[in-house]
MIDORO-489666 format. One record per atom (N, C-alpha, C): residue number from 1; residue in three letters; x, y, z. Coordinates in steps of 0.1 Angstrom, whole numbers, padded with zeros to 4 digits. Example, Ala and Ser with C-alpha at 12.3 -4.5 7.8 and 13.67 -1.06 7.14 Angstrom:
// MIDORO-489666
+-----+---------+-------+-------+-------+
| num | residuo |     X |     Y |     Z |
+-----+---------+-------+-------+-------+
|   1 |     ALA |  0132 | -0057 |  0078 |
|   1 |     ALA |  0123 | -0045 |  0078 |
|   1 |     ALA |  0132 | -0033 |  0078 |
|   2 |     SER |  0128 | -0022 |  0071 |
|   2 |     SER |  0137 | -0011 |  0071 |
|   2 |     SER |  0129 |  0000 |  0079 |
+-----+---------+-------+-------+-------+
END
This chain:
// MIDORO-489666
+-----+---------+-------+-------+-------+
| num | residuo |     X |     Y |     Z |
+-----+---------+-------+-------+-------+
|   1 |     UNK |  0009 | -0012 |  0000 |
|   1 |     UNK |  0000 |  0000 |  0000 |
|   1 |     UNK |  0009 |  0012 |  0000 |
|   2 |     UNK |  0006 |  0022 | -0008 |
|   2 |     UNK |  0013 |  0034 | -0009 |
|   2 |     UNK |  0005 |  0046 | -0005 |
|   3 |     UNK |  0011 |  0056 |  0002 |
|   3 |     UNK |  0003 |  0068 |  0004 |
|   3 |     UNK |  0003 |  0076 | -0008 |
|   4 |     UNK | -0008 |  0081 | -0011 |
|   4 |     UNK | -0010 |  0089 | -0023 |
|   4 |     UNK | -0017 |  0102 | -0020 |
|   5 |     UNK | -0010 |  0113 | -0022 |
|   5 |     UNK | -0016 |  0126 | -0020 |
|   5 |     UNK | -0028 |  0128 | -0028 |
|   6 |     UNK | -0039 |  0133 | -0023 |
|   6 |     UNK | -0051 |  0134 | -0030 |
|   6 |     UNK | -0049 |  0143 | -0043 |
|   7 |     UNK | -0054 |  0138 | -0054 |
|   7 |     UNK | -0053 |  0145 | -0066 |
|   7 |     UNK | -0065 |  0154 | -0069 |
|   8 |     UNK | -0076 |  0150 | -0062 |
|   8 |     UNK | -0088 |  0157 | -0065 |
|   8 |     UNK | -0088 |  0170 | -0057 |
|   9 |     UNK | -0097 |  0180 | -0061 |
|   9 |     UNK | -0098 |  0192 | -0054 |
|   9 |     UNK | -0104 |  0190 | -0040 |
|  10 |     UNK | -0104 |  0201 | -0032 |
|  10 |     UNK | -0109 |  0200 | -0019 |
|  10 |     UNK | -0123 |  0207 | -0018 |
|  11 |     UNK | -0130 |  0207 | -0029 |
|  11 |     UNK | -0143 |  0213 | -0029 |
|  11 |     UNK | -0152 |  0208 | -0018 |
|  12 |     UNK | -0158 |  0217 | -0011 |
|  12 |     UNK | -0167 |  0212 |  0000 |
|  12 |     UNK | -0160 |  0209 |  0013 |
|  13 |     UNK | -0147 |  0211 |  0013 |
|  13 |     UNK | -0140 |  0208 |  0026 |
|  13 |     UNK | -0135 |  0221 |  0031 |
|  14 |     UNK | -0133 |  0222 |  0044 |
|  14 |     UNK | -0128 |  0234 |  0050 |
|  14 |     UNK | -0113 |  0235 |  0046 |
|  15 |     UNK | -0109 |  0248 |  0044 |
|  15 |     UNK | -0095 |  0250 |  0041 |
|  15 |     UNK | -0085 |  0243 |  0051 |
|  16 |     UNK | -0074 |  0238 |  0046 |
|  16 |     UNK | -0065 |  0231 |  0055 |
|  16 |     UNK | -0055 |  0242 |  0060 |
|  17 |     UNK | -0053 |  0242 |  0073 |
|  17 |     UNK | -0042 |  0251 |  0079 |
|  17 |     UNK | -0029 |  0246 |  0074 |
|  18 |     UNK | -0019 |  0254 |  0075 |
|  18 |     UNK | -0005 |  0250 |  0071 |
|  18 |     UNK | -0001 |  0238 |  0079 |
|  19 |     UNK |  0005 |  0229 |  0073 |
|  19 |     UNK |  0010 |  0217 |  0079 |
|  19 |     UNK |  0022 |  0220 |  0088 |
|  20 |     UNK |  0022 |  0214 |  0100 |
|  20 |     UNK |  0034 |  0216 |  0108 |
|  20 |     UNK |  0044 |  0205 |  0104 |
|  21 |     UNK |  0056 |  0206 |  0110 |
|  21 |     UNK |  0067 |  0196 |  0106 |
|  21 |     UNK |  0064 |  0182 |  0110 |
|  22 |     UNK |  0056 |  0180 |  0120 |
|  22 |     UNK |  0053 |  0166 |  0125 |
|  22 |     UNK |  0043 |  0160 |  0114 |
|  23 |     UNK |  0033 |  0168 |  0110 |
|  23 |     UNK |  0024 |  0162 |  0100 |
|  23 |     UNK |  0031 |  0160 |  0087 |
|  24 |     UNK |  0040 |  0168 |  0083 |
|  24 |     UNK |  0048 |  0166 |  0071 |
|  24 |     UNK |  0056 |  0153 |  0072 |
|  25 |     UNK |  0062 |  0151 |  0084 |
|  25 |     UNK |  0070 |  0139 |  0086 |
|  25 |     UNK |  0061 |  0126 |  0085 |
|  26 |     UNK |  0049 |  0127 |  0091 |
|  26 |     UNK |  0040 |  0116 |  0090 |
|  26 |     UNK |  0037 |  0113 |  0076 |
|  27 |     UNK |  0034 |  0123 |  0068 |
|  27 |     UNK |  0031 |  0121 |  0054 |
|  27 |     UNK |  0043 |  0115 |  0046 |
|  28 |     UNK |  0055 |  0119 |  0049 |
|  28 |     UNK |  0066 |  0114 |  0043 |
|  28 |     UNK |  0068 |  0099 |  0046 |
|  29 |     UNK |  0066 |  0096 |  0059 |
|  29 |     UNK |  0067 |  0082 |  0063 |
|  29 |     UNK |  0057 |  0073 |  0055 |
|  30 |     UNK |  0045 |  0078 |  0054 |
|  30 |     UNK |  0035 |  0070 |  0047 |
|  30 |     UNK |  0037 |  0070 |  0032 |
|  31 |     UNK |  0044 |  0080 |  0026 |
|  31 |     UNK |  0047 |  0080 |  0012 |
|  31 |     UNK |  0058 |  0069 |  0009 |
|  32 |     UNK |  0066 |  0067 |  0019 |
|  32 |     UNK |  0076 |  0056 |  0018 |
|  32 |     UNK |  0070 |  0042 |  0019 |
|  33 |     UNK |  0060 |  0041 |  0028 |
|  33 |     UNK |  0054 |  0028 |  0030 |
|  33 |     UNK |  0040 |  0031 |  0036 |
|  34 |     UNK |  0030 |  0030 |  0028 |
|  34 |     UNK |  0016 |  0032 |  0033 |
|  34 |     UNK |  0011 |  0022 |  0043 |
|  35 |     UNK |  0019 |  0011 |  0045 |
|  35 |     UNK |  0015 |  0001 |  0055 |
|  35 |     UNK |  0022 |  0002 |  0068 |
|  36 |     UNK |  0031 |  0012 |  0069 |
|  36 |     UNK |  0039 |  0014 |  0081 |
|  36 |     UNK |  0029 |  0016 |  0093 |
|  37 |     UNK |  0032 |  0010 |  0104 |
|  37 |     UNK |  0023 |  0011 |  0116 |
|  37 |     UNK |  0024 |  0025 |  0122 |
|  38 |     UNK |  0013 |  0028 |  0129 |
|  38 |     UNK |  0013 |  0041 |  0136 |
|  38 |     UNK |  0023 |  0041 |  0147 |
|  39 |     UNK |  0026 |  0030 |  0153 |
|  39 |     UNK |  0036 |  0029 |  0164 |
|  39 |     UNK |  0050 |  0032 |  0158 |
|  40 |     UNK |  0053 |  0026 |  0146 |
|  40 |     UNK |  0066 |  0029 |  0140 |
|  40 |     UNK |  0067 |  0043 |  0136 |
|  41 |     UNK |  0057 |  0049 |  0130 |
|  41 |     UNK |  0057 |  0063 |  0126 |
|  41 |     UNK |  0059 |  0072 |  0139 |
|  42 |     UNK |  0052 |  0068 |  0149 |
|  42 |     UNK |  0053 |  0076 |  0162 |
|  42 |     UNK |  0067 |  0076 |  0167 |
|  43 |     UNK |  0074 |  0065 |  0166 |
|  43 |     UNK |  0088 |  0065 |  0171 |
|  43 |     UNK |  0097 |  0075 |  0163 |
|  44 |     UNK |  0094 |  0076 |  0150 |
|  44 |     UNK |  0102 |  0085 |  0141 |
|  44 |     UNK |  0099 |  0100 |  0144 |
|  45 |     UNK |  0086 |  0102 |  0146 |
|  45 |     UNK |  0082 |  0116 |  0147 |
|  45 |     UNK |  0080 |  0121 |  0161 |
|  46 |     UNK |  0081 |  0112 |  0171 |
|  46 |     UNK |  0081 |  0116 |  0185 |
|  46 |     UNK |  0067 |  0117 |  0191 |
|  47 |     UNK |  0057 |  0110 |  0185 |
|  47 |     UNK |  0044 |  0110 |  0190 |
|  47 |     UNK |  0039 |  0096 |  0194 |
|  48 |     UNK |  0029 |  0095 |  0202 |
|  48 |     UNK |  0023 |  0082 |  0205 |
|  48 |     UNK |  0016 |  0076 |  0193 |
|  49 |     UNK |  0013 |  0063 |  0194 |
|  49 |     UNK |  0005 |  0057 |  0183 |
|  49 |     UNK | -0008 |  0063 |  0182 |
|  50 |     UNK | -0015 |  0066 |  0193 |
|  50 |     UNK | -0028 |  0073 |  0192 |
|  50 |     UNK | -0028 |  0086 |  0186 |
|  51 |     UNK | -0017 |  0094 |  0189 |
|  51 |     UNK | -0016 |  0107 |  0183 |
|  51 |     UNK | -0014 |  0107 |  0168 |
|  52 |     UNK | -0006 |  0097 |  0164 |
|  52 |     UNK | -0003 |  0096 |  0150 |
|  52 |     UNK | -0016 |  0092 |  0143 |
|  53 |     UNK | -0024 |  0082 |  0149 |
|  53 |     UNK | -0037 |  0078 |  0143 |
|  53 |     UNK | -0046 |  0090 |  0141 |
|  54 |     UNK | -0047 |  0099 |  0151 |
|  54 |     UNK | -0055 |  0111 |  0151 |
|  54 |     UNK | -0051 |  0120 |  0140 |
|  55 |     UNK | -0038 |  0122 |  0139 |
|  55 |     UNK | -0033 |  0131 |  0128 |
|  55 |     UNK | -0036 |  0126 |  0114 |
|  56 |     UNK | -0033 |  0113 |  0112 |
|  56 |     UNK | -0036 |  0107 |  0099 |
|  56 |     UNK | -0051 |  0108 |  0096 |
|  57 |     UNK | -0059 |  0105 |  0106 |
|  57 |     UNK | -0074 |  0107 |  0103 |
|  57 |     UNK | -0077 |  0121 |  0099 |
|  58 |     UNK | -0071 |  0131 |  0106 |
|  58 |     UNK | -0074 |  0145 |  0102 |
|  58 |     UNK | -0069 |  0148 |  0088 |
|  59 |     UNK | -0057 |  0143 |  0085 |
|  59 |     UNK | -0051 |  0146 |  0072 |
|  59 |     UNK | -0060 |  0139 |  0061 |
|  60 |     UNK | -0065 |  0128 |  0063 |
|  60 |     UNK | -0074 |  0121 |  0053 |
|  60 |     UNK | -0087 |  0128 |  0052 |
|  61 |     UNK | -0093 |  0131 |  0064 |
|  61 |     UNK | -0106 |  0138 |  0064 |
|  61 |     UNK | -0106 |  0152 |  0057 |
|  62 |     UNK | -0095 |  0159 |  0059 |
|  62 |     UNK | -0093 |  0172 |  0053 |
|  62 |     UNK | -0090 |  0172 |  0038 |
|  63 |     UNK | -0087 |  0160 |  0033 |
|  63 |     UNK | -0083 |  0159 |  0019 |
|  63 |     UNK | -0069 |  0161 |  0015 |
|  64 |     UNK | -0060 |  0163 |  0026 |
|  64 |     UNK | -0046 |  0165 |  0023 |
|  64 |     UNK | -0040 |  0153 |  0017 |
|  65 |     UNK | -0044 |  0141 |  0021 |
|  65 |     UNK | -0039 |  0128 |  0016 |
|  65 |     UNK | -0049 |  0117 |  0017 |
|  66 |     UNK | -0046 |  0107 |  0009 |
|  66 |     UNK | -0054 |  0095 |  0010 |
|  66 |     UNK | -0044 |  0083 |  0010 |
|  67 |     UNK | -0047 |  0072 |  0017 |
|  67 |     UNK | -0039 |  0061 |  0017 |
|  67 |     UNK | -0046 |  0050 |  0009 |
|  68 |     UNK | -0040 |  0046 | -0002 |
|  68 |     UNK | -0046 |  0036 | -0011 |
|  68 |     UNK | -0036 |  0026 | -0016 |
|  69 |     UNK | -0041 |  0015 | -0021 |
|  69 |     UNK | -0032 |  0005 | -0027 |
|  69 |     UNK | -0030 |  0008 | -0041 |
|  70 |     UNK | -0018 |  0011 | -0045 |
|  70 |     UNK | -0015 |  0014 | -0059 |
|  70 |     UNK | -0012 |  0000 | -0066 |
|  71 |     UNK | -0019 | -0003 | -0077 |
|  71 |     UNK | -0018 | -0016 | -0083 |
|  71 |     UNK | -0012 | -0014 | -0097 |
|  72 |     UNK | -0008 | -0026 | -0102 |
|  72 |     UNK | -0003 | -0026 | -0116 |
|  72 |     UNK | -0015 | -0031 | -0124 |
|  73 |     UNK | -0021 | -0022 | -0132 |
|  73 |     UNK | -0033 | -0026 | -0140 |
|  73 |     UNK | -0031 | -0038 | -0149 |
|  74 |     UNK | -0019 | -0040 | -0154 |
|  74 |     UNK | -0017 | -0052 | -0163 |
|  74 |     UNK | -0019 | -0065 | -0155 |
|  75 |     UNK | -0014 | -0065 | -0143 |
|  75 |     UNK | -0015 | -0077 | -0135 |
|  75 |     UNK | -0030 | -0080 | -0130 |
|  76 |     UNK | -0039 | -0070 | -0132 |
|  76 |     UNK | -0053 | -0072 | -0128 |
|  76 |     UNK | -0062 | -0073 | -0140 |
|  77 |     UNK | -0056 | -0075 | -0152 |
|  77 |     UNK | -0064 | -0078 | -0163 |
|  77 |     UNK | -0068 | -0066 | -0172 |
|  78 |     UNK | -0062 | -0055 | -0169 |
|  78 |     UNK | -0065 | -0043 | -0177 |
|  78 |     UNK | -0053 | -0041 | -0187 |
|  79 |     UNK | -0056 | -0045 | -0199 |
|  79 |     UNK | -0045 | -0045 | -0209 |
|  79 |     UNK | -0042 | -0032 | -0215 |
|  80 |     UNK | -0050 | -0022 | -0213 |
|  80 |     UNK | -0047 | -0009 | -0220 |
|  80 |     UNK | -0049 |  0003 | -0210 |
|  81 |     UNK | -0038 |  0011 | -0210 |
|  81 |     UNK | -0038 |  0024 | -0203 |
|  81 |     UNK | -0035 |  0034 | -0213 |
|  82 |     UNK | -0041 |  0046 | -0212 |
|  82 |     UNK | -0039 |  0057 | -0221 |
|  82 |     UNK | -0041 |  0070 | -0214 |
|  83 |     UNK | -0035 |  0080 | -0220 |
|  83 |     UNK | -0038 |  0094 | -0216 |
|  83 |     UNK | -0045 |  0100 | -0228 |
|  84 |     UNK | -0056 |  0107 | -0225 |
|  84 |     UNK | -0064 |  0113 | -0235 |
|  84 |     UNK | -0064 |  0128 | -0233 |
|  85 |     UNK | -0059 |  0135 | -0244 |
|  85 |     UNK | -0060 |  0150 | -0244 |
|  85 |     UNK | -0073 |  0153 | -0250 |
|  86 |     UNK | -0081 |  0162 | -0243 |
|  86 |     UNK | -0094 |  0166 | -0248 |
|  86 |     UNK | -0094 |  0181 | -0249 |
|  87 |     UNK | -0099 |  0186 | -0261 |
|  87 |     UNK | -0102 |  0200 | -0264 |
|  87 |     UNK | -0117 |  0202 | -0262 |
|  88 |     UNK | -0121 |  0213 | -0255 |
|  88 |     UNK | -0134 |  0216 | -0251 |
|  88 |     UNK | -0138 |  0230 | -0256 |
|  89 |     UNK | -0151 |  0231 | -0260 |
|  89 |     UNK | -0156 |  0244 | -0264 |
|  89 |     UNK | -0165 |  0249 | -0252 |
|  90 |     UNK | -0162 |  0261 | -0247 |
|  90 |     UNK | -0170 |  0266 | -0236 |
|  90 |     UNK | -0164 |  0262 | -0222 |
|  91 |     UNK | -0173 |  0261 | -0213 |
|  91 |     UNK | -0170 |  0259 | -0198 |
|  91 |     UNK | -0164 |  0245 | -0196 |
|  92 |     UNK | -0153 |  0244 | -0189 |
|  92 |     UNK | -0146 |  0232 | -0187 |
|  92 |     UNK | -0151 |  0223 | -0176 |
|  93 |     UNK | -0155 |  0229 | -0165 |
|  93 |     UNK | -0159 |  0222 | -0153 |
|  93 |     UNK | -0169 |  0211 | -0155 |
|  94 |     UNK | -0179 |  0214 | -0163 |
|  94 |     UNK | -0190 |  0203 | -0164 |
|  94 |     UNK | -0185 |  0192 | -0173 |
|  95 |     UNK | -0176 |  0194 | -0182 |
|  95 |     UNK | -0170 |  0183 | -0190 |
|  95 |     UNK | -0161 |  0175 | -0182 |
|  96 |     UNK | -0152 |  0182 | -0174 |
|  96 |     UNK | -0143 |  0175 | -0165 |
|  96 |     UNK | -0150 |  0167 | -0155 |
|  97 |     UNK | -0162 |  0172 | -0150 |
|  97 |     UNK | -0169 |  0164 | -0140 |
|  97 |     UNK | -0176 |  0152 | -0147 |
|  98 |     UNK | -0181 |  0153 | -0159 |
|  98 |     UNK | -0187 |  0142 | -0166 |
|  98 |     UNK | -0177 |  0131 | -0169 |
|  99 |     UNK | -0165 |  0135 | -0174 |
|  99 |     UNK | -0155 |  0126 | -0177 |
|  99 |     UNK | -0150 |  0119 | -0164 |
| 100 |     UNK | -0148 |  0127 | -0153 |
| 100 |     UNK | -0144 |  0121 | -0141 |
| 100 |     UNK | -0154 |  0110 | -0135 |
| 101 |     UNK | -0166 |  0111 | -0139 |
| 101 |     UNK | -0176 |  0102 | -0134 |
| 101 |     UNK | -0175 |  0088 | -0141 |
| 102 |     UNK | -0168 |  0087 | -0152 |
| 102 |     UNK | -0167 |  0075 | -0159 |
| 102 |     UNK | -0158 |  0065 | -0151 |
| 103 |     UNK | -0163 |  0052 | -0151 |
| 103 |     UNK | -0156 |  0042 | -0143 |
| 103 |     UNK | -0142 |  0039 | -0148 |
| 104 |     UNK | -0140 |  0041 | -0161 |
| 104 |     UNK | -0126 |  0038 | -0167 |
| 104 |     UNK | -0116 |  0049 | -0164 |
| 105 |     UNK | -0121 |  0060 | -0160 |
| 105 |     UNK | -0112 |  0072 | -0158 |
| 105 |     UNK | -0107 |  0072 | -0144 |
| 106 |     UNK | -0093 |  0073 | -0142 |
| 106 |     UNK | -0088 |  0074 | -0129 |
| 106 |     UNK | -0080 |  0087 | -0126 |
| 107 |     UNK | -0080 |  0096 | -0136 |
| 107 |     UNK | -0073 |  0109 | -0134 |
| 107 |     UNK | -0078 |  0119 | -0144 |
| 108 |     UNK | -0081 |  0131 | -0139 |
| 108 |     UNK | -0086 |  0142 | -0147 |
| 108 |     UNK | -0080 |  0155 | -0142 |
| 109 |     UNK | -0074 |  0162 | -0151 |
| 109 |     UNK | -0069 |  0175 | -0148 |
| 109 |     UNK | -0073 |  0185 | -0159 |
| 110 |     UNK | -0076 |  0197 | -0154 |
| 110 |     UNK | -0078 |  0208 | -0163 |
| 110 |     UNK | -0065 |  0215 | -0165 |
| 111 |     UNK | -0061 |  0217 | -0178 |
| 111 |     UNK | -0047 |  0221 | -0181 |
| 111 |     UNK | -0047 |  0234 | -0189 |
| 112 |     UNK | -0036 |  0240 | -0190 |
| 112 |     UNK | -0033 |  0251 | -0199 |
| 112 |     UNK | -0024 |  0245 | -0210 |
| 113 |     UNK | -0026 |  0249 | -0222 |
| 113 |     UNK | -0018 |  0244 | -0233 |
| 113 |     UNK | -0027 |  0240 | -0245 |
| 114 |     UNK | -0022 |  0230 | -0252 |
| 114 |     UNK | -0030 |  0226 | -0264 |
| 114 |     UNK | -0042 |  0217 | -0261 |
| 115 |     UNK | -0043 |  0212 | -0249 |
| 115 |     UNK | -0055 |  0204 | -0245 |
| 115 |     UNK | -0061 |  0211 | -0233 |
| 116 |     UNK | -0074 |  0211 | -0232 |
| 116 |     UNK | -0081 |  0216 | -0220 |
| 116 |     UNK | -0081 |  0207 | -0208 |
| 117 |     UNK | -0082 |  0194 | -0212 |
| 117 |     UNK | -0082 |  0183 | -0201 |
| 117 |     UNK | -0072 |  0173 | -0205 |
| 118 |     UNK | -0066 |  0167 | -0195 |
| 118 |     UNK | -0059 |  0154 | -0197 |
| 118 |     UNK | -0065 |  0144 | -0188 |
| 119 |     UNK | -0068 |  0132 | -0194 |
| 119 |     UNK | -0076 |  0122 | -0187 |
| 119 |     UNK | -0068 |  0109 | -0189 |
| 120 |     UNK | -0066 |  0102 | -0178 |
| 120 |     UNK | -0060 |  0088 | -0178 |
| 120 |     UNK | -0071 |  0078 | -0177 |
| 121 |     UNK | -0071 |  0068 | -0186 |
| 121 |     UNK | -0081 |  0057 | -0186 |
| 121 |     UNK | -0074 |  0044 | -0185 |
| 122 |     UNK | -0080 |  0034 | -0178 |
| 122 |     UNK | -0076 |  0021 | -0177 |
| 122 |     UNK | -0087 |  0012 | -0182 |
| 123 |     UNK | -0084 |  0004 | -0193 |
| 123 |     UNK | -0094 | -0005 | -0199 |
| 123 |     UNK | -0089 | -0019 | -0201 |
| 124 |     UNK | -0099 | -0028 | -0202 |
| 124 |     UNK | -0096 | -0042 | -0204 |
| 124 |     UNK | -0090 | -0045 | -0217 |
| 125 |     UNK | -0093 | -0037 | -0227 |
| 125 |     UNK | -0088 | -0040 | -0241 |
| 125 |     UNK | -0089 | -0028 | -0250 |
| 126 |     UNK | -0083 | -0029 | -0262 |
| 126 |     UNK | -0084 | -0018 | -0271 |
| 126 |     UNK | -0098 | -0015 | -0275 |
| 127 |     UNK | -0107 | -0026 | -0276 |
| 127 |     UNK | -0121 | -0024 | -0279 |
| 127 |     UNK | -0128 | -0016 | -0268 |
| 128 |     UNK | -0124 | -0019 | -0256 |
| 128 |     UNK | -0130 | -0011 | -0244 |
| 128 |     UNK | -0126 |  0003 | -0245 |
| 129 |     UNK | -0113 |  0006 | -0248 |
| 129 |     UNK | -0108 |  0019 | -0249 |
| 129 |     UNK | -0116 |  0027 | -0261 |
| 130 |     UNK | -0117 |  0020 | -0272 |
| 130 |     UNK | -0125 |  0026 | -0283 |
| 130 |     UNK | -0139 |  0030 | -0279 |
| 131 |     UNK | -0145 |  0021 | -0271 |
| 131 |     UNK | -0159 |  0024 | -0267 |
| 131 |     UNK | -0159 |  0036 | -0257 |
| 132 |     UNK | -0150 |  0037 | -0248 |
| 132 |     UNK | -0149 |  0048 | -0239 |
| 132 |     UNK | -0148 |  0061 | -0248 |
| 133 |     UNK | -0139 |  0061 | -0257 |
| 133 |     UNK | -0137 |  0073 | -0266 |
| 133 |     UNK | -0149 |  0076 | -0274 |
| 134 |     UNK | -0154 |  0066 | -0281 |
| 134 |     UNK | -0165 |  0069 | -0291 |
| 134 |     UNK | -0179 |  0070 | -0285 |
| 135 |     UNK | -0181 |  0063 | -0274 |
| 135 |     UNK | -0195 |  0063 | -0269 |
| 135 |     UNK | -0197 |  0071 | -0256 |
| 136 |     UNK | -0186 |  0075 | -0250 |
| 136 |     UNK | -0187 |  0082 | -0237 |
| 136 |     UNK | -0181 |  0096 | -0238 |
| 137 |     UNK | -0168 |  0097 | -0242 |
| 137 |     UNK | -0161 |  0110 | -0242 |
| 137 |     UNK | -0165 |  0119 | -0254 |
| 138 |     UNK | -0164 |  0113 | -0266 |
| 138 |     UNK | -0166 |  0121 | -0278 |
| 138 |     UNK | -0181 |  0125 | -0280 |
| 139 |     UNK | -0190 |  0118 | -0273 |
| 139 |     UNK | -0204 |  0122 | -0274 |
| 139 |     UNK | -0208 |  0133 | -0265 |
| 140 |     UNK | -0199 |  0137 | -0256 |
| 140 |     UNK | -0202 |  0149 | -0247 |
| 140 |     UNK | -0203 |  0161 | -0256 |
| 141 |     UNK | -0213 |  0169 | -0254 |
| 141 |     UNK | -0217 |  0180 | -0263 |
| 141 |     UNK | -0205 |  0190 | -0265 |
| 142 |     UNK | -0198 |  0194 | -0255 |
| 142 |     UNK | -0188 |  0204 | -0256 |
| 142 |     UNK | -0174 |  0199 | -0260 |
| 143 |     UNK | -0173 |  0186 | -0262 |
| 143 |     UNK | -0160 |  0180 | -0266 |
| 143 |     UNK | -0158 |  0183 | -0281 |
| 144 |     UNK | -0147 |  0190 | -0284 |
| 144 |     UNK | -0144 |  0193 | -0298 |
| 144 |     UNK | -0135 |  0183 | -0304 |
| 145 |     UNK | -0125 |  0178 | -0297 |
| 145 |     UNK | -0116 |  0168 | -0303 |
| 145 |     UNK | -0108 |  0161 | -0291 |
| 146 |     UNK | -0103 |  0149 | -0295 |
| 146 |     UNK | -0095 |  0142 | -0285 |
| 146 |     UNK | -0082 |  0137 | -0292 |
| 147 |     UNK | -0072 |  0134 | -0284 |
| 147 |     UNK | -0060 |  0128 | -0289 |
| 147 |     UNK | -0056 |  0118 | -0279 |
| 148 |     UNK | -0053 |  0105 | -0283 |
| 148 |     UNK | -0051 |  0095 | -0274 |
| 148 |     UNK | -0036 |  0091 | -0274 |
| 149 |     UNK | -0030 |  0090 | -0262 |
| 149 |     UNK | -0016 |  0086 | -0261 |
| 149 |     UNK | -0016 |  0072 | -0254 |
| 150 |     UNK | -0013 |  0062 | -0261 |
| 150 |     UNK | -0013 |  0048 | -0256 |
| 150 |     UNK | -0001 |  0046 | -0248 |
| 151 |     UNK | -0002 |  0040 | -0236 |
| 151 |     UNK |  0010 |  0036 | -0228 |
| 151 |     UNK |  0015 |  0023 | -0233 |
| 152 |     UNK |  0028 |  0024 | -0236 |
| 152 |     UNK |  0035 |  0012 | -0241 |
| 152 |     UNK |  0043 |  0005 | -0230 |
| 153 |     UNK |  0048 |  0013 | -0221 |
| 153 |     UNK |  0056 |  0007 | -0210 |
| 153 |     UNK |  0057 |  0018 | -0199 |
| 154 |     UNK |  0054 |  0013 | -0186 |
| 154 |     UNK |  0056 |  0022 | -0175 |
| 154 |     UNK |  0070 |  0021 | -0170 |
| 155 |     UNK |  0077 |  0033 | -0170 |
| 155 |     UNK |  0091 |  0033 | -0166 |
| 155 |     UNK |  0093 |  0039 | -0152 |
| 156 |     UNK |  0083 |  0047 | -0147 |
| 156 |     UNK |  0084 |  0053 | -0134 |
| 156 |     UNK |  0070 |  0057 | -0130 |
| 157 |     UNK |  0067 |  0054 | -0117 |
| 157 |     UNK |  0055 |  0059 | -0111 |
| 157 |     UNK |  0058 |  0060 | -0096 |
| 158 |     UNK |  0058 |  0072 | -0091 |
| 158 |     UNK |  0061 |  0074 | -0077 |
| 158 |     UNK |  0051 |  0084 | -0071 |
| 159 |     UNK |  0050 |  0082 | -0058 |
| 159 |     UNK |  0041 |  0091 | -0050 |
| 159 |     UNK |  0049 |  0096 | -0038 |
| 160 |     UNK |  0062 |  0095 | -0038 |
| 160 |     UNK |  0070 |  0099 | -0027 |
| 160 |     UNK |  0078 |  0112 | -0030 |
| 161 |     UNK |  0071 |  0122 | -0034 |
| 161 |     UNK |  0078 |  0135 | -0037 |
| 161 |     UNK |  0080 |  0143 | -0025 |
| 162 |     UNK |  0076 |  0139 | -0013 |
| 162 |     UNK |  0078 |  0146 | -0001 |
| 162 |     UNK |  0068 |  0157 |  0001 |
| 163 |     UNK |  0071 |  0166 |  0010 |
| 163 |     UNK |  0062 |  0178 |  0013 |
| 163 |     UNK |  0071 |  0190 |  0014 |
| 164 |     UNK |  0065 |  0201 |  0012 |
| 164 |     UNK |  0072 |  0214 |  0012 |
| 164 |     UNK |  0068 |  0222 |  0025 |
+-----+---------+-------+-------+-------+
END
């Protein structure tokens, strides 16, 4: 299990106060190993197991981080991963939300540049990817065009960039 900083916005959540050094250290410990025990983290950061548990709970509830199992999609039967660049006419938020609601989509960002959105999809096959593109994404009214970047080989994926 790997700690993964939340990629989604914190809409609907109270603003998070600046993180202190202890919370940052807890996050860094979980980024290295999301299964590390609260007792082990407590020894490193100088808190009790209960205090670490409470801090982790607050960090998760506030949307600062989430602790998830990061899997290899190929090992789970998903033969195709791709990044899709989407160009949109008009307001971006509603298109981003509609795309984010798709089961095959695991990552959506609004961007500046030649694409308005970048979307990562994980599919069982090329046929499933084609269906997502043709029947779900390209049918959205404001979508002008898409460009698909097929993943051939994953060379690096990390979530341990630390905290500032």
